[in-house]
C-alpha positions in Angstrom: 1.6 3.3 28.7 4.9 3.9 27.1 6.5 1.4 24.9 10.2 0.5 25.0 11.7 1.8 21.8 14.4 0.1 19.8 16.9 2.7 19.0 18.8 1.7 15.9 20.9 4.9 15.9 22.5 3.8 19.2 23.5 0.3 18.0 26.6 -0.4 16.1 24.9 -1.7 13.0 26.8 -1.8 9.8 24.0 -3.3 7.7 21.4 -0.7 6.6 18.8 -3.4 6.2 19.1 -4.4 9.8 18.8 -0.7 10.8 15.7 -0.3 8.7 14.2 -3.5 10.2 14.7 -2.3 13.7 13.3 1.2 12.9 10.2 -0.5 11.3 9.8 -2.8 14.3 10.0 0.3 16.6 7.3 2.0 14.5 5.0 -1.0 14.8 5.6 -1.3 18.6 4.7 2.4 19.1 1.6 2.1 16.9 0.5 -1.0 18.9 1.0 0.7 22.2 -0.9 3.8 21.0 -3.9 1.9 19.5 -4.2 -0.5 22.5 -3.3 2.0 25.2 -0.8 -0.5 26.7 2.8 -1.5 26.5 3.6 -3.7 23.6 6.4 -6.2 23.3 8.0 -7.7 20.2 9.6 -11.2 19.9 10.3 -14.0 17.5 8.5 -17.3 17.7 7.7 -20.5 15.8 5.2 -23.3 15.4 6.5 -26.2 17.5 5.6 -28.6 14.7 7.5 -26.5 12.2 10.5 -25.0 14.0 11.9 -23.6 10.8 8.8 -21.5 10.2 9.7 -18.4 12.3 7.5 -15.4 12.7 7.5 -12.1 14.6 4.9 -11.4 17.3 3.8 -8.0 18.6 2.0 -8.7 21.9 -0.1 -6.5 23.9 -2.3 -6.9 27.1 -5.0 -4.3 27.2 -7.8 -3.0 29.3 -9.9 -1.9 26.3 -13.5 -3.2 26.0 -14.1 -6.1 23.5 -15.6 -3.6 21.0 -12.6 -1.2 21.4 -10.2 -4.2 20.9 -11.9 -5.1 17.6 -11.7 -1.6 16.3 -8.0 -1.3 17.4 -7.2 -4.5 15.8 -8.8 -3.5 12.5 -6.9 -0.2 12.5 -3.7 -2.0 13.5 -4.1 -4.3 10.5 -4.8 -1.5 8.1 -1.9 0.6 9.4 0.7 -2.2 9.5 -0.2 -3.2 5.9 0.4 0.3 4.8 3.9 0.7 6.5 5.1 -2.9 6.2 3.2 -4.6 3.3 5.8 -7.3 2.7 6.3 -8.3 6.3 4.2 -11.5 6.1 5.8 -13.1 9.2 4.2 -10.5 11.5 1.5 -11.6 14.1 -0.5 -9.7 16.6 -1.3 -11.3 20.0 -3.9 -9.5 22.1 -4.8 -10.4 25.7 -7.5 -8.7 27.6 -6.8 -7.8 31.2 
């Protein structure tokens, strides 16, 4: 149940904002993996009707019970808001196994 980490320190990034975004995404992926006890992935997507409206998705497929999923999702929302309050384009996708 280990997530793949984005390692900004190993990338040749000259822009500090890009480095910070990668580090924040890595924290969110780790948080998601921990809460849902499963590997999480991170990707960019859009609404097909509005291709210019891009958003970022953290996806996880979990074996948790429905009640556990609801609790984990509530905690995820609370924690993500505290560490990334201005990241309005972030979405969570949960699939039950």
